[in-house]
C-alpha positions as CSV (number, residue, x, y, z in Angstrom):
1,M,0.0,-0.2,0.2
2,Q,1.3,3.6,-1.0
3,L,-0.3,6.6,-0.8
4,E,0.7,10.0,-2.7
5,T,-0.1,13.6,-1.9
6,E,1.6,16.5,-3.6
7,R,4.7,17.0,-1.4
8,L,4.4,13.7,0.4
9,I,4.6,9.5,-0.2
10,L,3.2,7.2,3.1
11,R,4.4,4.1,2.6
12,K,4.9,0.9,4.5
13,F,7.2,0.4,7.1
14,E,11.1,-1.1,6.4
15,K,13.7,-2.3,8.8
16,T,16.0,0.3,6.7
17,D,13.7,3.4,8.2
18,V,15.3,2.4,11.9
19,E,17.3,5.4,12.4
20,R,14.9,8.0,11.3
21,L,11.9,6.6,13.0
22,F,14.3,6.7,16.6
23,L,15.2,10.1,15.6
24,L,11.5,11.1,15.8
25,D,10.6,8.4,18.9
26,S,13.8,9.4,20.8
27,N,12.9,13.3,21.1
28,S,11.2,14.8,24.3
29,E,9.3,17.5,22.0
30,V,7.8,15.1,20.0
31,M,6.7,12.4,22.6
32,K,5.5,15.4,24.9
33,Y,1.5,14.4,24.3
34,I,1.7,10.9,23.7
35,G,1.9,9.4,27.1
36,M,5.1,7.4,27.3
37,P,8.9,8.5,27.5
38,P,11.2,8.7,24.7
39,L,13.2,5.9,23.4
40,T,16.3,5.5,24.3
41,D,17.6,2.7,22.5
42,I,17.3,2.6,19.0
43,K,16.7,-1.6,19.3
44,D,13.2,-0.4,20.8
45,S,12.3,1.0,17.0
46,L,13.1,-1.9,15.8
47,K,10.5,-3.4,17.6
48,V,8.0,-0.5,16.6
49,I,8.9,-1.6,13.1
50,D,8.2,-5.3,13.9
51,M,4.8,-4.2,15.4
52,I,3.9,-2.2,12.8
53,Q,4.2,-4.7,9.8
54,Q,2.6,-7.2,12.0
55,Q,-0.3,-4.8,11.5
56,Y,0.2,-4.8,8.2
57,I,-0.2,-8.4,8.2
58,D,-3.1,-8.9,10.8
59,N,-5.4,-5.8,9.5
60,G,-4.3,-5.1,6.5
61,V,-3.5,-1.3,7.1
62,G,-0.7,0.2,9.6
63,R,0.5,3.7,10.1
64,L,2.7,4.6,7.2
65,A,6.3,6.1,7.0
66,V,5.9,9.7,5.4
67,I,8.9,10.6,3.2
68,E,8.4,14.2,2.2
69,K,9.3,13.6,-1.4
70,N,12.0,17.1,-1.9
71,S,14.3,15.4,0.0
72,D,13.5,11.7,0.1
73,L,13.6,11.8,3.9
74,L,11.3,10.0,5.8
75,I,9.9,13.0,8.3
76,G,7.1,11.4,10.4
77,W,4.0,8.9,9.9
78,S,0.6,8.9,9.4
79,G,-2.5,7.2,8.6
80,L,-4.9,4.9,9.8
81,K,-4.5,1.3,12.0
82,L,-7.0,-0.7,13.6
83,L,-7.3,-0.2,17.3
84,T,-7.1,-3.8,19.4
85,D,-6.9,-2.5,22.5
86,E,-9.3,-0.8,24.4
87,I,-9.4,3.2,24.6
88,N,-12.1,5.0,25.6
89,G,-14.5,2.3,25.6
90,Y,-13.5,1.6,21.8
91,S,-11.4,-1.1,20.3
92,Q,-12.1,-2.8,16.9
93,V,-12.6,0.6,15.4
94,Y,-10.0,2.6,12.8
95,D,-7.9,5.1,14.4
96,L,-6.5,8.3,12.3
97,G,-2.6,9.6,14.0
98,Y,0.1,11.2,13.3
99,R,3.5,12.5,14.4
100,F,6.4,14.2,13.0
101,L,9.6,15.4,13.4
102,P,9.9,18.9,15.2
103,E,11.6,20.7,11.9
104,F,8.6,19.7,10.0
105,W,5.9,21.1,12.1
106,G,3.9,23.9,10.7
107,K,4.2,22.8,7.2
108,G,0.7,21.7,6.1
109,Y,2.4,17.4,6.5
110,A,0.0,16.2,8.8
111,L,-3.4,17.5,7.5
112,E,-2.1,16.5,4.0
113,S,-0.5,13.5,4.6
114,A,-4.3,12.5,7.0
115,I,-6.5,13.9,4.2
116,A,-4.5,10.8,2.1
117,S,-5.7,8.8,4.6
118,L,-9.2,9.8,5.3
119,N,-9.7,9.5,1.4
120,F,-7.8,5.8,1.6
121,G,-10.2,4.7,4.7
122,F,-13.6,5.9,3.3
123,K,-13.3,5.3,-0.4
124,T,-10.6,2.4,-0.4
125,L,-11.9,0.7,2.6
126,P,-14.3,1.4,3.0
127,I,-15.0,2.7,6.6
128,D,-18.1,4.3,7.9
129,T,-16.1,6.1,10.7
130,I,-12.7,6.8,11.3
131,Y,-11.9,8.1,15.2
132,A,-9.1,10.1,16.6
133,H,-7.6,11.5,20.2
134,A,-5.6,13.9,21.1
135,H,-3.9,14.8,24.5
136,A,-6.6,18.2,25.7
137,E,-2.8,20.4,25.5
138,N,-2.0,19.5,22.1
139,M,-3.7,22.2,20.6
140,S,-1.8,21.7,17.3
141,S,-2.9,18.2,16.9
142,N,-6.7,19.4,18.1
143,C,-7.0,22.0,15.6
144,I,-5.5,19.0,12.5
145,L,-8.4,17.3,13.6
146,N,-11.1,19.9,13.8
147,K,-9.7,21.4,10.1
148,L,-10.5,17.6,9.0
149,G,-14.1,17.9,10.4
150,F,-13.5,15.4,13.2
151,L,-16.2,16.0,15.9
152,K,-15.0,16.0,19.8
153,T,-17.4,13.7,21.4
154,S,-15.8,12.9,24.5
155,E,-13.4,13.3,26.7
156,F,-11.4,10.4,28.8
157,T,-8.4,10.6,31.0
158,E,-4.9,9.0,30.4
159,P,-1.7,8.6,32.8
160,D,-0.4,11.7,31.3
161,G,-3.9,14.2,31.6
162,I,-6.9,14.5,30.0
163,C,-7.3,13.8,25.9
164,F,-10.1,14.6,23.5
165,W,-11.7,11.4,21.7
166,Y,-13.3,12.6,18.3
167,E,-15.0,10.5,15.0
168,L,-16.0,11.5,12.0
169,N,-18.0,9.5,9.3
170,A,-17.9,9.2,5.8
171,Q,-21.0,11.1,4.9
172,K,-20.0,14.4,6.7
173,Y,-16.3,13.9,5.5
174,F,-17.6,14.2,2.0
175,S,-20.4,16.8,2.2
176,S,-18.0,19.5,4.0
């Protein structure tokens, strides 16, 4: 599976992505609202890639590596995954997520990659409703979800604070 936008390529993770993924997940600024500490060992990033690759096999979807076309660099990840563990009382639902290196924040990449993922989910899979969640203090992520048309339907508490739960159905997405 590969998705493409004007500036980005979203593709399956490969083992060769381990250094760039570690750069992302070891950054304390990136991990601030994630609810887990930054990684300290590159071997943990390899385990993350193994886990995501298993999601591709088990569920047909998983987060995708985001490659900036101009630089050919992995700048983050984005995409859908099937939530198999319960979050906010939900499981077995599709979740939209994204994470980017700080030097690529504010360039519209999260929004651009999310639109590609939503189009894939609603048109190709097809899914009726896609969910997302963001830490209440992560203003940028909450703003992106609002721009995409997600509706905040509840709040829930995680060990690192309050999170907002969002839902977007296909009918609303295509009518806006």
